[in-house]
C-alpha positions, -999 to +999 in steps of 0.1 A: +249-306-240+231-291-211+229-253-210+227-250-169+228-275-140+197-295-130+174-271-106+164-285-074+132-302-089+156-319-117+144-300-143+180-298-166+177-276-203+189-300-231+200-290-263+187-323-281+192-322-323+178-352-341+194-366-377+170-380-399+174-397-427+172-381-469+139-405-474+121-401-444+087-411-450+055-393-436+045-429-426+077-433-407+059-465-391+056-480-416+030-504-407+005-478-386+005-449-414-024-439-392-005-436-361+022-417-378-004-391-388-017-390-356+019-378-344+025-357-370-005-335-364+003-334-326+037-320-338+028-296-363+011-278-326+044-277-308+055-245-327+024-227-318+014-241-287+049-240-267+059-207-275+024-197-257+029-214-229+064-201-226+050-163-228+024-171-202+050-185-177+076-155-189+049-127-179+042-149-148+078-145-130+074-105-118+046-125-099+066-153-084+077-145-051+095-179-041+136-182-053+132-217-056+099-221-079+115-189-103+143-210-104+118-238-119+103-220-140+130-206-160+141-236-165+107-249-176+109-219-204+143-235-215+130-267-219+098-258-237+118-236-263+140-266-270+106-289-283+094-265-299+123-258-320+130-295-327+097-299-337+098-276-365+126-288-374+103-324-381+072-306-392+093-290-422+101-321-434+065-336-433+052-305-454+078-311-479+067-343-487+036-327-506+016-314-478+017-280-483-021-278-475-005-279-439+006-241-443-030-230-438-034-249-410-004-233-397-015-203-396-048-213-376-029-221-355-013-189-349-042-175-351-057-192-320-030-188-299-034-148-311-065-149-299-063-165-264-039-141-261-062-109-272-092-125-249-082-142-220-062-124-190-027-141-177-043-163-148-066-186-176-031-183-196-012-200-170-044-222-164-042-229-199+000-240-196-012-260-165-038-280-182-013-289-212+010-301-188-013-317-172-024-338-203+013-338-211+021-361-177-003-387-188+005-387-223+040-394-215+031-421-191+010-439-219+036-436-241+064-451-219+041-477-210+028-487-247+060-484-269+064-518-282+027-512-296+034-477-309+073-474-317+089-509-326+103-511-361+099-478-365+119-450-377+147-443-345+151-404-350+112-398-349+111-422-323+141-407-304+124-369-305+091-382-294+103-395-264+129-373-253+098-346-255+079-373-230+107-373-209+110-340-201+076-335-205+080-359-172+108-344-156+089-314-154+058-322-148+048-303-121+061-272-132+035-249-145+014-265-122+031-252-091+033-217-110-003-219-116-009-225-077+016-196-063+008-173-083-033-177-092-043-206-071-080-211-081-091-244-086-124-238-107-101-218-129-074-241-128-103-274-144-116-243-171-080-243-180-079-280-180-112-284-202-105-259-227-068-268-231-080-309-239-110-300-265-089-269-281-056-293-286-080-324-296-097-307-319-074-289-340-046-328-340-080-343-351-081-321-377-045-321-387-040-355-387-072-357-409-062-336-435-029-351-438-050-385-442-072-371-468-040-365-486-027-395-481-062-408-501-066-429-466-091-407-449-127-428-448-114-462-459-123-488-437-089-502-430-082-464-413-119-458-398-110-492-377-074-484-370-086-452-354-110-462-337-087-490-319-058-459-316-084-435-301-101-465-281-066-475-266-055-436-261-090-420-248-092-451-225-058-448-205-062-406-198-092-408-191-087-417-153-056-394-154-078-360-168-105-373-142-079-375-115-064-341-121-096-321-120-103-330-085-092-299-054-064-323-046-046-329-075-007-332-073+014-342-100+049-340-079+030-371-067+031-397-097+067-416-098+085-416-139+087-447-149+118-464-148+126-460-187+128-422-181+150-428-151+168-447-176+171-425-201+179-394-178+210-415-167+220-424-195+219-381-208+238-371-179+269-397-185+273-382-216+256-408-243+252-393-271+233-421-290+198-411-278+185-392-306+190-428-324+175-456-302+172-494-316+132-494-325+135-529-329+145-536-290+120-505-277+105-532-250+136-525-234+154-498-208+172-468-234+206-483-219+198-517-238+183-496-272+214-480-290+225-486-315+253-504-320+255-517-286 
């Protein structure tokens, strides 16, 4: 259930809980184990990345003089807090499936963000937050556009978790950017933050999915190398123009319209639909209103 009314920009803090099957497999998309582990690796980052984003924005609150933007900033914090809590629950299920070495990786992520907090000032930390939200905007559009290729036939709870997360990333797509522009506003630092964020998160994500695939006994195999090559070609082929556009001085995330799929999801939630946590992935090419289990 929501904990507040929507902000003027449309942000709503939702308390959505996902229930996973007792036999949930790390390869929750049985036909795409490599993709499953790439998503799992991304999820592992969230309980460390998103608290960092929250702290960066929370520390900026006293510097925000626009009352409307202050409301958006607090709602952004609320949404991000829900995201990392849900990902932490999911991650524990993955680690418990024989991936105990991930505990050392989690400590590495914790150290990463402690180091950034200790060595970078508040302005850079806001630039990092704005940079990550730029990436999340592009990834969200990609996941929705190619949802059939990425998610058809996969575990409903995991797919619903991922798509819920990115529905909300698109919903608050301009919050971190607007906070940065209002509080700091330096163009070159914004681009530096974007580049740093991109290389840091992608490097750690690759490290994690390599670790997962090694534990699977798949890393280095011809099939895995071929599948990862196809996957990364698709991902970076789609994301690169978005990132280049985001580096331009006139970039404004607000100008990117939400896909119809995202609008339909939000409307269903607003109407009280509870089955959004178990979308029928055999019908993933349809709108959420046609994907509800039992409909």
